[in-house]
C-alpha positions in Angstrom: 15.1 1.2 197.3 15.7 -2.5 197.3 19.3 -3.4 198.1 19.9 -2.8 201.8 23.5 -3.9 201.5 24.5 -0.7 199.7 24.6 1.4 202.8 28.2 0.4 203.6 29.5 -0.4 200.1 32.4 0.9 198.1 32.6 -0.4 194.5 35.8 -1.2 192.5 35.3 -1.0 188.8 37.2 -3.6 186.7 37.8 -3.4 183.0 38.3 -7.1 182.7 40.6 -7.2 179.6 43.1 -5.0 181.4 43.0 -6.2 185.0 45.0 -9.4 185.4 45.9 -12.1 182.9 46.5 -15.6 184.2 46.9 -17.6 181.0 49.5 -15.5 179.2 47.3 -14.5 176.2 47.7 -10.8 177.0 44.1 -10.3 178.0 42.7 -10.2 181.6 40.3 -12.9 182.7 37.9 -14.1 185.3 40.5 -16.1 187.1 42.6 -13.0 187.3 39.8 -11.1 189.1 39.3 -14.0 191.4 43.0 -14.1 192.4 42.9 -10.4 193.2 39.7 -10.4 195.4 41.7 -10.2 198.6 43.7 -7.2 197.3 40.5 -5.4 196.3 39.0 -6.2 199.7 42.2 -4.9 201.4 41.6 -1.5 199.8 38.2 -1.2 201.5 36.2 -2.0 198.4 33.6 -4.7 199.2 31.8 -4.8 195.8 32.8 -5.1 192.1 31.4 -3.6 188.9 32.8 -5.7 186.0 32.6 -4.0 182.6 30.9 -6.0 179.8 32.0 -9.6 179.8 29.4 -11.2 177.5 30.1 -12.7 174.1 30.9 -9.9 171.6 32.7 -9.1 168.4 34.3 -6.3 170.5 33.8 -3.4 168.1 32.9 -1.4 171.2 34.9 -3.2 173.9 32.0 -5.5 174.7 29.2 -2.9 174.7 28.1 -4.6 171.5 26.6 -7.8 172.9 26.3 -10.8 170.7 24.9 -13.2 173.3 23.6 -11.9 176.7 23.6 -15.4 178.2 27.2 -16.4 177.3 30.5 -15.0 178.6 33.2 -13.9 176.1 35.6 -16.8 175.8 38.6 -14.6 176.2 37.6 -14.1 179.8 36.5 -17.6 180.6 33.4 -19.7 180.7 30.0 -19.1 182.3 31.1 -21.5 185.0 34.3 -19.4 185.6 32.1 -16.4 186.2 29.8 -18.3 188.6 32.8 -19.4 190.6 33.9 -15.7 190.7 30.5 -14.8 192.2 30.9 -17.6 194.8 34.4 -16.5 195.8 33.3 -12.9 196.1 30.3 -13.9 198.3 32.5 -16.0 200.5 34.4 -12.8 201.3 31.2 -10.8 201.9 31.6 -9.0 198.6 28.9 -8.3 195.9 29.3 -8.2 192.1 27.5 -6.1 189.5 27.6 -7.0 185.8 27.3 -4.4 183.0 24.0 -4.7 181.3 23.4 -3.1 177.8 19.7 -3.0 177.3 19.4 -0.3 174.6 21.1 -2.1 171.8 22.9 -5.3 170.8 25.6 -6.2 168.3 24.6 -6.4 164.7 25.8 -10.0 165.1 23.3 -10.9 167.7 21.0 -13.8 166.7 18.0 -11.5 167.4 19.2 -9.0 164.8 20.1 -11.6 162.3 16.5 -12.8 162.3 15.1 -9.3 162.4 16.9 -8.2 159.2 15.4 -11.0 157.2 12.9 -10.2 154.5 10.3 -12.7 155.6 8.4 -11.7 158.8 9.3 -13.7 162.0 9.2 -13.5 165.8 12.1 -11.1 165.8 11.0 -8.7 163.0 9.9 -6.2 165.6 12.7 -6.7 168.2 14.6 -3.7 166.7 13.4 -0.3 165.3 12.9 -0.4 161.6 11.3 2.0 159.2 8.9 0.7 156.5 11.1 1.5 153.5 14.7 1.4 152.5 14.7 5.1 151.7 12.8 6.3 154.8 15.2 7.3 157.6 14.7 7.8 161.4 14.1 11.5 162.2 16.9 13.0 164.3 18.5 9.6 164.9 21.3 7.7 163.3 20.2 4.9 161.1 21.5 2.4 158.5 20.0 1.5 155.1 21.0 -0.8 152.3 22.6 -3.6 154.4 19.7 -6.0 155.0 17.4 -8.0 152.7 14.5 -6.4 154.6 12.9 -3.3 153.0 13.6 -0.7 155.7 16.3 1.2 157.5 17.2 0.4 161.2 17.9 2.8 164.0 21.2 2.9 165.8 21.7 3.5 169.5 25.3 4.7 169.3 27.9 3.1 167.0 27.0 1.7 163.6 27.5 -1.8 165.1 24.8 -1.2 167.7 21.2 -1.5 166.3 18.6 -0.1 168.7 16.3 -2.5 170.5 12.6 -1.7 170.2 10.8 -0.7 173.4 8.2 1.3 171.6 7.5 5.0 171.1 5.8 7.2 173.7 3.9 9.1 171.0 4.0 7.2 167.7 3.7 9.5 164.7 4.7 7.2 161.8 3.1 3.9 160.7 6.3 2.0 161.5 6.5 3.4 165.1 5.0 1.0 167.6 3.4 2.1 170.9 5.1 1.0 174.1 2.4 -1.6 174.7 2.7 -3.2 171.3 3.4 -7.0 171.5 6.8 -6.6 169.9 7.9 -3.8 172.3 6.6 -5.8 175.3 8.5 -8.8 174.1 11.8 -6.8 174.1 11.1 -5.8 177.7 10.4 -9.3 178.8 13.5 -10.6 177.0 15.6 -8.2 178.9 14.0 -9.3 182.2 14.9 -12.8 181.3 18.5 -11.8 180.8 18.5 -10.3 184.2 16.9 -13.3 185.8 19.5 -15.6 184.3 22.5 -13.8 185.8 20.8 -13.0 189.1 19.9 -16.7 189.5 23.5 -17.7 189.0 24.9 -15.3 191.7 25.1 -11.9 190.2 24.0 -9.2 192.7 22.7 -6.6 190.2 23.7 -4.5 187.2 25.3 -1.3 186.1 23.0 -0.3 183.3 24.6 1.3 180.2 22.8 4.2 178.6 19.9 3.5 180.9 17.9 6.5 179.6 18.0 5.4 176.0 15.2 2.8 175.8 12.3 4.9 174.4 13.6 7.2 171.7 13.4 10.8 170.6 9.8 11.4 171.6 10.6 10.8 175.2 12.5 14.0 176.2 11.2 13.9 179.8 12.0 10.2 180.0 8.5 9.3 181.2 8.3 6.3 178.8 11.7 5.0 179.7 10.9 5.5 183.4 7.7 3.5 183.0 9.7 0.5 181.6 12.3 0.6 184.4 9.6 0.9 187.0 8.1 -2.3 185.6 11.5 -4.0 185.7 12.0 -2.8 189.3 8.7 -4.4 190.3 9.9 -7.7 188.8 13.1 -7.5 190.7 11.4 -6.6 194.0 9.3 -9.7 193.7 11.9 -12.1 192.6 15.3 -10.7 193.6 14.6 -8.1 196.3 18.3 -7.5 197.1 19.4 -6.9 193.5 21.0 -3.5 193.0 20.8 -1.3 190.0 23.1 1.7 189.2 22.3 3.8 186.1 24.4 5.5 183.6 21.8 8.3 183.4 23.4 11.4 185.0 20.0 12.8 186.2 19.4 11.2 189.6 15.9 12.7 190.1 14.8 10.9 187.0 16.9 7.7 187.5 15.9 7.1 191.1 12.2 7.8 190.3 12.6 5.1 187.6 13.5 2.5 190.2 17.3 2.6 190.3 19.1 2.4 193.6 22.0 4.6 192.4 22.7 7.0 189.6 26.2 8.0 188.5 27.3 11.7 188.6 28.7 11.7 185.1 31.7 13.6 183.8 29.9 16.0 181.5 32.0 19.0 180.4 31.2 22.0 182.6 29.1 20.2 185.2 29.8 20.1 189.0 31.7 16.8 189.0 33.8 17.9 186.0 34.9 21.0 187.8 36.4 19.0 190.6 39.2 17.2 188.7 38.8 17.7 185.0 38.0 21.4 184.5 40.8 21.5 181.9 38.2 20.0 179.5 36.5 23.3 179.5 39.6 24.8 177.8 40.5 22.5 174.9 43.8 23.2 173.2 45.2 25.0 176.2 47.0 24.1 179.5 44.4 26.0 181.5 43.1 24.1 184.4 41.1 25.5 187.3 40.0 22.1 188.8 39.1 22.4 192.5 41.7 19.9 193.6 44.6 21.6 191.9 46.7 23.2 194.6 47.0 26.5 192.7 43.4 26.9 191.7 40.9 29.4 193.2 39.4 26.6 195.3 35.8 27.5 194.7 33.6 24.5 195.5 30.4 26.4 194.6 30.0 25.1 191.0 29.9 21.6 192.4 27.7 22.4 195.4 25.1 24.4 193.5 24.4 21.5 191.3 25.0 18.7 193.8 22.9 20.0 196.6 19.8 20.4 194.5 20.2 16.8 193.4 21.1 15.5 196.9 18.1 17.2 198.6 15.7 15.9 196.0 16.8 12.3 196.2 18.4 11.6 199.6 15.3 9.6 200.8 14.9 7.8 197.5 18.4 6.4 196.6 22.0 7.3 196.1 24.2 9.5 193.9 27.4 7.7 193.0 30.6 9.7 192.8 33.5 8.1 190.9 37.2 8.6 190.8 37.1 7.8 187.1 35.7 5.2 184.8 36.4 3.5 181.4 35.1 6.6 179.6 36.8 9.3 181.6 40.4 10.6 181.7 42.2 9.3 184.7 42.5 11.9 187.4 46.3 11.5 187.5 46.4 13.1 184.0 46.6 16.6 185.5 46.9 15.9 189.2 49.8 14.7 191.4 49.8 12.4 194.4 48.9 15.0 197.1 46.2 16.5 195.0 44.8 13.0 194.4 44.8 12.3 198.1 42.6 15.3 198.7 40.2 14.4 195.9 39.8 10.9 197.1 39.3 12.0 200.7 36.5 14.2 199.5 34.9 11.6 197.2 35.0 8.8 199.8 33.5 10.8 202.6 30.5 12.1 200.6 27.0 10.6 200.7 26.0 7.9 198.3 27.9 4.9 197.0 31.3 5.7 195.6 33.2 3.9 192.9 37.0 3.5 192.6 38.3 2.7 189.1 41.0 0.0 188.9 44.5 1.6 189.1 43.3 5.0 190.4 44.4 3.8 193.9 48.0 4.0 192.7 47.6 7.0 190.4 47.8 5.2 187.1 48.2 7.7 184.3 46.1 8.5 181.3 48.1 7.7 178.2 47.6 9.0 174.6 47.2 5.8 172.6 45.7 4.7 169.2 42.1 3.6 169.5 41.4 0.0 170.6 37.9 -1.6 170.2 36.1 1.7 169.8 37.9 3.4 172.6 39.2 6.4 170.7 40.3 9.0 173.3 39.0 6.7 176.1 41.7 4.1 175.3 44.3 5.8 177.4 42.2 5.1 180.6 42.0 1.4 179.8 45.6 0.3 180.0 46.7 -2.8 182.0 46.8 -2.7 185.8 50.3 -2.1 187.1 51.0 -4.7 189.8 54.8 -4.9 190.2 58.2 -4.2 188.7 59.3 -6.4 185.8 57.7 -8.0 182.8 54.5 -6.2 181.7 54.4 -4.6 185.2 53.0 -7.9 186.5 49.8 -7.8 184.4 50.7 -10.8 182.2 53.4 -13.3 181.5 52.6 -13.1 177.8 54.6 -11.4 175.1 54.5 -7.6 175.3 53.3 -7.5 171.7 50.2 -9.7 172.6 49.0 -7.4 175.4 45.5 -5.9 175.1 47.1 -2.5 175.4 50.8 -1.6 176.2 51.7 -1.0 179.8 53.1 2.3 181.0 56.8 2.3 179.8 57.8 5.1 182.2 60.6 4.3 184.6 58.5 5.8 187.5 55.3 4.0 186.5 53.4 3.5 189.8 52.8 -0.1 190.9 51.0 -1.8 193.7 54.2 -3.4 194.8 56.1 -0.1 195.3 53.2 1.6 197.1 52.5 -1.3 199.4 56.0 -0.5 200.9 55.5 3.3 201.2 53.5 4.5 204.1 53.0 7.9 202.4 51.7 6.4 199.1 48.4 7.1 197.5 47.5 3.4 197.9 47.9 3.7 201.7 45.9 6.9 201.8 43.0 5.2 199.9 43.1 2.4 202.4 43.0 4.7 205.4 40.2 6.8 204.0 38.0 3.7 203.2 38.8 2.2 206.6 37.5 5.5 208.1 34.3 5.3 206.0 33.6 1.7 207.1 34.3 2.7 210.8 31.9 5.6 211.0 28.3 5.0 209.9 27.8 8.7 209.5 30.3 8.6 206.6 28.4 5.9 204.8 25.8 6.1 202.0 22.9 7.6 203.9 24.6 9.8 206.5 23.4 13.3 206.4 25.4 15.9 204.5 25.5 19.7 205.1 28.1 22.2 203.9 29.4 24.3 206.9 32.0 26.6 205.2 32.2 26.8 201.4 33.8 30.2 200.8 36.0 30.4 197.7 39.7 30.4 198.6 39.0 28.9 202.1 39.0 25.3 203.3 35.8 23.4 202.6 34.1 22.3 205.8 31.1 19.9 205.8 29.1 17.9 208.2 28.4 14.2 207.9 25.9 13.4 210.6 27.8 14.0 213.9 31.2 14.3 212.2 32.8 17.4 210.6 35.2 17.1 207.7 37.7 19.9 206.9 39.5 19.9 203.5 42.3 22.3 202.7 43.0 21.6 199.0 45.3 24.7 198.6 49.0 24.9 198.6 49.2 27.2 201.7 48.4 26.9 205.4 44.8 27.7 206.4 43.0 28.1 209.7 39.6 26.6 210.5 37.3 26.8 213.5 35.9 23.4 214.1 34.6 21.9 217.4 35.4 18.4 218.6 38.3 16.0 218.7 40.3 15.1 215.6 39.8 11.4 214.7 41.4 11.3 211.2 44.2 13.2 209.4 45.9 13.3 206.0 48.6 15.9 206.0 49.0 18.3 208.9 46.4 19.8 211.3 47.4 21.2 214.7 45.4 22.7 217.5 46.0 26.5 217.9 43.9 27.9 220.7 40.3 27.8 219.6 41.2 27.0 216.0 43.1 24.4 213.9 46.0 25.2 211.6 45.7 23.0 208.5 48.8 22.5 206.5 48.8 22.7 202.7 46.7 19.9 201.2 45.4 18.5 204.4 42.2 16.7 205.3 40.9 16.1 208.8 37.7 14.6 210.4 36.4 15.7 213.8 34.0 14.1 216.2 
């Protein structure tokens, strides 16, 4: 593991087009992020992950990159981003950019050259078959849209042609091995992209679809792992404090590949999903057995069974990153109220690894059902403008409401930072107190040891973090726990009763 600064780090994820608009065009910008750095730091977040901000036609919200070395003009210039790095560093903060290595936009200059009939230096930069009527087995592909006689593979949407990193076991004449010159050229080009931004002050990358480099003949990801290990060696030589977090969802594979962190992703039915979004297991109904709902059965075992195997296998090799939400995930306030969210955040922010807080989750911004925007589809409702204060556009922008990237929450009780700053019982203040606790006690930070102590269904969850013990009563009724030590932190109610502690409904306490 390379980046030593991750031990006491909490990330704040920013969807730049929705965070803060300073020029009145209805779209957030780099200047807006810079102006809010002190607010982010006041939460207890000392690092940023900024969603894609490179030049793009925005058919997939920036995940279709047109130029890796140029920022999207709607956010500002390269120089504006460099100044954002500087201002963050001046406050002791770090910044990750979103890297998309598996594909580009079909408007990228590399692809425009690759699609030409005459062979050139970029002909092998993407995955092409050798005939217009030959498709790509088990993969999406496009034919009939280029002068070149061939079909090209897609990595996700139609606008995202797959970059060529080679095949682990080539079977067709058009499939290159991983050590083919064109496949190696793609790898070296991506290294150069990383070098460019790291040399200008970026501190690392969140890597989109990190496991997607080598295609369908790489089910165990050994080929993709080999590529990332090679990239990691370059970083260790040239940028030893650069951090990488992967969108992979399999930390044993990801950390072995050289990543510092791997996200625990919201896959339907998995352990993380069962904590806050179990309703996704019952589409078309109102059924929700999420652990942090006060009226659930409060069985933490589906999470622990999966998490503990991953944690024990990786705790000496890197970190598992738990998230409140992200740009692809329904906001937790969709089915949870303020008190339920407090319990969820108390748990997420006192677990091992490096946690991520999605912008607006600290005030309980709601998921909204909205028409798709820039390829968002159902994800669009989690990408609405940040709600700063009462008044025009909830403080996001001074522009015309009709020009906003997405509409703000029109509800009369829409949560705002301004309102919650004044309320000592607000979710915002709870987040601050929990993150202050995390920064105060090294045992609660990324590499502090974790051990479940009591995990019986229907009872409070008690777990050890180093020398500390955390007790969580997510239920709607009073519970009793037997925990040694002195109480050093409390959300809710927890009173000494002889040799035990009485925990009020939806309470969280830490003992030393």
